C-alpha positions as CSV (number, residue, x, y, z in Angstrom):
1,X,72.9,82.6,111.3
2,X,74.9,85.6,112.3
3,X,78.2,87.0,111.3
4,X,79.8,89.1,108.6
5,X,80.1,88.6,104.8
6,X,83.2,90.2,103.6
7,X,83.3,92.1,100.3
8,X,86.1,91.8,97.8
9,X,87.6,95.1,98.3
10,X,88.2,94.4,102.0
11,X,89.7,91.0,101.5
12,X,92.1,92.6,99.0
13,X,93.1,95.4,101.5
14,X,93.5,92.8,104.2
15,X,95.8,90.8,102.1
16,X,97.9,93.6,101.2
17,X,98.1,94.8,104.8
18,X,96.3,98.0,104.1
19,X,93.5,99.7,106.3
20,X,94.0,98.2,109.8
21,X,91.6,95.4,109.3
22,X,93.0,92.7,111.7
23,X,90.1,93.0,114.1
24,X,87.5,91.9,111.4
25,X,89.5,88.8,110.6
26,X,90.0,87.8,114.2
27,X,86.3,87.5,114.5
28,X,84.4,84.3,114.2
29,X,81.5,83.7,111.8
30,X,83.1,85.2,108.7
31,X,81.8,84.4,105.3
32,X,82.5,85.2,101.8
33,X,80.3,84.7,98.5
34,X,81.6,82.5,95.7
35,X,80.8,85.7,93.6
36,X,83.5,87.4,95.6
37,X,86.1,84.6,95.1
38,X,85.1,85.2,91.2
39,X,86.0,88.7,91.5
40,X,89.2,87.9,93.3
41,X,90.2,85.3,90.6
42,X,89.4,87.9,88.0
43,X,91.9,90.2,89.4
44,X,94.3,87.6,89.4
45,X,93.7,86.5,85.9
46,X,94.4,90.0,84.8
47,X,97.6,90.4,86.9
48,X,101.2,89.3,85.9
49,X,101.4,86.7,88.7
50,X,98.2,84.9,88.0
51,X,98.9,81.5,89.6
52,X,100.5,83.0,92.6
53,X,97.6,85.6,93.1
54,X,95.0,82.8,92.5
55,X,96.6,80.6,95.0
56,X,96.6,83.3,97.5
57,X,93.0,83.9,97.0
58,X,92.0,80.2,97.2
59,X,93.8,79.7,100.4
60,X,92.6,82.7,102.0
61,X,89.1,82.0,101.1
62,X,89.5,78.4,102.6
63,X,89.7,80.0,106.1
64,X,86.1,81.6,105.8
65,X,82.8,80.0,105.2
66,X,81.4,80.2,101.7
67,X,77.9,81.3,100.8
68,X,76.8,80.2,97.3
69,X,74.0,81.9,95.3
70,X,71.3,79.2,95.3
71,X,67.5,79.0,95.4
72,X,67.5,80.6,98.8
73,X,69.6,83.5,97.6
74,X,67.8,84.1,94.2
75,X,64.7,85.7,95.7
76,X,66.8,88.3,97.6
77,X,68.7,89.1,94.3
78,X,65.3,89.6,92.6
79,X,64.0,91.9,95.1
80,X,67.3,93.8,95.5
81,X,67.5,94.3,91.6
82,X,63.8,95.5,91.4
83,X,64.3,97.9,94.2
84,X,67.4,99.4,92.9
85,X,65.7,99.7,89.2
86,X,62.6,101.3,90.6
87,X,64.9,103.7,92.8
88,X,67.1,104.7,90.0
89,X,70.2,103.6,91.7
90,X,71.9,100.8,89.7
91,X,75.0,99.1,91.3
92,X,77.2,96.4,89.8
93,X,75.5,93.2,89.2
94,X,77.9,91.1,91.4
95,X,77.3,93.3,94.4
96,X,73.8,92.7,94.3
97,X,74.4,88.9,94.3
98,X,76.8,89.6,97.2
99,X,74.3,91.5,99.0
100,X,71.5,88.8,98.4
101,X,73.8,86.2,99.8
102,X,74.2,88.5,103.0
103,X,70.6,89.2,103.2
104,X,69.4,85.5,102.9
105,X,71.3,84.5,106.0
106,X,71.1,87.6,107.9
107,X,74.7,88.7,107.7
108,X,76.2,92.1,107.7
109,X,78.2,93.1,104.6
110,X,81.7,94.4,105.4
111,X,82.8,96.7,102.4
112,X,84.4,99.9,101.5
113,X,81.8,100.5,98.6
114,X,79.4,103.2,99.2
115,X,76.8,102.1,96.8
116,X,75.7,99.2,99.1
117,X,73.7,102.0,101.0
118,X,71.2,102.0,98.2
119,X,70.0,98.6,99.1
120,X,67.1,98.8,101.7
121,X,67.4,96.4,104.5
122,X,70.9,95.4,104.4
123,X,73.4,95.5,107.3
124,X,76.6,97.2,106.3
125,X,79.8,97.8,108.1
126,X,81.6,100.4,106.1
127,X,85.5,99.9,106.2
């Protein structure tokens, strides 16, 4: 599989029309992790427009292919978490799962978060 897995912060910026991200979302083979959808829905839940924002996020994600954490992804998560622990570079748990989803399927992570660079072997597109 080839393509890009889009991180939560990039999706939010795209929806808000911030950051000149149109060229990414014009590409084919775009994916999101169900972990990312959970993060988006958490943001909606904490907002004043819960239902409206949740609907926006669900509808947006319908346009992308979903990668779910499963038995294919789990070994990548375990290796990432062990590597980060050994190296002394903890990152948010959800980002480890998002990265594991990308690594399991050979995808590039599109993100604005710099801490992804602590993960060995991940392909990153910083936005």
